KOLVO-501470 format. One record per residue (C-alpha): residue number from 0; chain; x negated, y, z. Coordinates in steps of 0.02 Angstrom, whole numbers, plus 50000, padded with zeros to 5 digits. Last residue first. Layout:
BEGIN
NUM  A  X  Y  Z
...
This chain:
BEGIN
85  A  48753  47563  63135
84  A  48547  47544  63102
83  A  48455  47646  62976
82  A  48318  47511  62952
81  A  48214  47584  63097
80  A  48299  47703  63228
79  A  48246  47870  63245
78  A  48424  47928  63207
77  A  48393  48061  63076
76  A  48253  47970  63000
75  A  48351  47793  62998
74  A  48521  47860  62957
73  A  48445  47960  62809
72  A  48353  47783  62748
71  A  48531  47687  62779
70  A  48628  47822  62678
69  A  48488  47813  62526
68  A  48506  47618  62532
67  A  48706  47627  62526
66  A  48694  47741  62372
65  A  48810  47896  62375
64  A  48986  47878  62329
63  A  49088  47916  62194
62  A  48999  47816  62068
61  A  48966  47982  61954
60  A  48982  48108  62060
59  A  48892  48039  62203
58  A  48772  47973  62065
57  A  48746  48142  61989
56  A  48684  48228  62172
55  A  48547  48148  62220
54  A  48457  48134  62081
53  A  48493  48322  62016
52  A  48414  48371  62187
51  A  48276  48259  62186
50  A  48245  48303  61985
49  A  48238  48508  62036
48  A  48094  48476  62175
47  A  48010  48365  62052
46  A  48014  48504  61905
45  A  47936  48623  62042
44  A  47781  48552  62000
43  A  47826  48563  61805
42  A  47866  48723  61797
41  A  47719  48768  61878
40  A  47675  48836  62061
39  A  47694  48655  62112
38  A  47540  48598  62048
37  A  47483  48438  61990
36  A  47329  48388  62099
35  A  47167  48364  62033
34  A  47083  48207  62073
33  A  47098  48157  61896
32  A  47079  48308  61770
31  A  47282  48361  61738
30  A  47332  48352  61557
29  A  47382  48194  61495
28  A  47450  48119  61650
27  A  47520  48280  61735
26  A  47618  48315  61593
25  A  47692  48122  61565
24  A  47729  48131  61770
23  A  47801  48331  61746
22  A  47927  48243  61608
21  A  47960  48098  61695
20  A  48069  48174  61867
19  A  48162  48308  61759
18  A  48221  48172  61627
17  A  48279  48071  61774
16  A  48359  48242  61835
15  A  48446  48277  61668
14  A  48507  48095  61663
13  A  48584  48085  61829
12  A  48672  48265  61807
11  A  48740  48182  61650
10  A  48810  48043  61736
9  A  48861  48145  61883
8  A  48954  48257  61741
7  A  49028  48126  61657
6  A  49119  48050  61815
5  A  49173  48220  61886
4  A  49249  48262  61724
3  A  49341  48090  61709
2  A  49397  48111  61884
1  A  49482  48271  61877
0  A  49388  48421  61921
């Protein structure tokens, strides 16, 4: 895949991921009763999981690397070190 196509594909994945994050929020805000959780059994609930994957993959293709804040968070989680450590 050429660099230009990879960049455009990354932008597309990021935009779709953001939309899949916003749509369930709007749906839940207007239809779900207060105190009732948004179920993951519905398409809207699953949108959160799909959006997280797309938002992680999109910038990696678009920018060529994973954002450093995410790298530090994953290192901290894996190593059990506060702040990510080097």
